[in-house]
NUTORDO-821151 format. One line per 10 residues: number of its first residue (from 1); their letters; for each residue x, y, z of C-alpha. Coordinates in nm, 4 decimals, m for minus. Example, Ala and Ser with C-alpha at 12.3 -4.5 7.8 and 13.67 -1.06 7.14 Angstrom:
<rs>
1) AS) 1.2300,m0.4500,0.7800 ~ 1.3670,m0.1060,0.7140
</rs>
This chain:
<rs>
1) VLNRGAKRKP) 21.6411,3.8516,27.9676 ~ 21.6967,4.0709,27.6671 ~ 22.0320,4.0422,27.4922 ~ 22.1195,4.3416,27.2782 ~ 22.4614,4.2199,27.1715 ~ 22.8074,4.3365,27.2670 ~ 22.8362,4.6847,27.4156 ~ 22.9996,4.9280,27.1798 ~ 23.1090,5.2823,27.2315 ~ 22.9260,5.5282,27.0063
11) NRDKKPAPPK) 23.1181,5.6460,26.7034 ~ 23.2006,6.0111,26.7683 ~ 23.3851,6.2511,26.5466 ~ 23.6717,6.3845,26.7520 ~ 23.7398,6.7489,26.6885 ~ 24.0716,6.9031,26.7843 ~ 24.0699,7.1354,27.0831 ~ 24.0474,7.5028,26.9894 ~ 24.3726,7.6961,27.0038 ~ 24.4493,7.8654,27.3333
21) FGRKLNDSQK) 24.3871,8.2341,27.2842 ~ 24.5328,8.4950,27.5155 ~ 24.8410,8.2961,27.6086 ~ 25.0987,8.4026,27.3491 ~ 25.0366,8.7225,27.1607 ~ 25.2898,8.8853,26.9323 ~ 25.3717,9.2557,26.9680 ~ 25.1230,9.3741,26.7041 ~ 24.8443,9.1708,26.8682 ~ 24.9337,9.3073,27.2124
31) ATATHMCVDC) 24.9051,9.6610,27.0746 ~ 24.5452,9.6045,26.9629 ~ 24.4251,9.3607,27.2332 ~ 24.1469,9.5321,27.4275 ~ 23.8915,9.2698,27.5366 ~ 23.8833,8.9002,27.6259 ~ 23.5974,8.6490,27.6192 ~ 23.5466,8.5242,27.9744 ~ 23.4003,8.1958,27.8489 ~ 23.6800,8.0702,27.6238
41) GYVYTQKKSF) 23.9701,8.3164,27.6571 ~ 23.9543,8.4562,27.3030 ~ 24.1368,8.7912,27.2867 ~ 23.9842,9.0589,27.0636 ~ 24.2719,9.2005,26.8553 ~ 24.0940,9.3557,26.5575 ~ 24.1725,9.7093,26.4448 ~ 23.8067,9.8154,26.4751 ~ 23.7279,9.9363,26.8273 ~ 23.5413,9.6787,27.0356
51) DDQPDGYACP) 23.2861,9.9418,27.1380 ~ 23.2094,10.0030,26.7688 ~ 23.1065,9.6404,26.7223 ~ 22.7269,9.5903,26.6973 ~ 22.5348,9.4530,26.9954 ~ 22.4876,9.1293,26.8008 ~ 22.8635,9.0666,26.7893 ~ 22.9537,8.7155,26.9075 ~ 23.2834,8.5524,26.9999 ~ 23.4273,8.3865,26.6881
61) QCNAPKSRFA) 23.5520,8.0913,26.8928 ~ 23.2617,8.0007,27.1243 ~ 22.9760,8.2211,26.9952 ~ 22.9348,8.4005,27.3312 ~ 22.7536,8.7373,27.3138 ~ 22.9318,9.0707,27.3363 ~ 22.8278,9.1084,27.7008 ~ 23.0575,8.8150,27.7942 ~ 23.3711,9.0137,27.7014 ~ 23.5733,9.1997,27.9645
71) EYDAETGQIK) 23.8519,9.4551,27.9330 ~ 24.1905,9.2905,27.8867 ~ 24.5389,9.4044,27.9910 ~ 24.7817,9.2724,27.7290 ~ 25.0897,9.3401,27.9429 ~ 24.9800,9.1227,28.2347 ~ 24.7572,8.8853,28.0374 ~ 24.4760,8.9410,28.2898 ~ 24.1247,9.0769,28.2720 ~ 24.1084,9.4392,28.3945
81) SNVSTPAIVT) 23.7485,9.4556,28.5101 ~ 23.5783,9.1859,28.7107 ~ 23.2713,9.0301,28.5576 ~ 23.0353,9.0621,28.8516 ~ 22.7841,8.8017,28.9547 ~ 22.4328,8.9110,28.8661 ~ 22.2405,9.0612,29.1566 ~ 21.9685,8.7955,29.1390 ~ 22.2203,8.5147,29.2018 ~ 22.3630,8.6993,29.5011
91) ALTVTMLGIV) 22.0156,8.7701,29.6401 ~ 21.9087,8.4072,29.6012 ~ 22.2261,8.2829,29.7698 ~ 22.1738,8.5129,30.0688 ~ 21.8068,8.4118,30.0903 ~ 21.8858,8.0400,30.0804 ~ 22.1551,8.0791,30.3465 ~ 21.9025,8.2634,30.5641 ~ 21.6473,7.9843,30.5219 ~ 21.9052,7.7181,30.6074
101) GYLTVTGLDL) 22.0147,7.9169,30.9133 ~ 21.6544,7.9614,31.0285 ~ 21.5778,7.5907,30.9880 ~ 21.8982,7.5005,31.1725 ~ 21.8090,7.7227,31.4699 ~ 21.4413,7.6255,31.4926 ~ 21.4837,7.2584,31.4065 ~ 21.3786,7.0683,31.0994 ~ 21.0171,6.9884,31.1987 ~ 20.8511,6.9769,30.8609
</rs>
């Protein structure tokens, strides 16, 4: 039997949670809010148009790429356009459901 001593929790540096973006915007921020990061909820409120940002632009809060931003409606606090599931994920889901259905009907003789 190997005794490694008393169990201790690892020493971790606790970082504070990032501020909640998109929840409370003042009037000047609402006027310029155009896009929201779908990963962390960061609302883009800069004066420069979001479309003018380079393709390498990343979310300042979570470092998500520009493609992870969706249009944002500041009045309702909701995303305007739906971020659609990629076609490959949908195709794979349909294929897997078809395989499961086929195996269920024919029996699971492997």
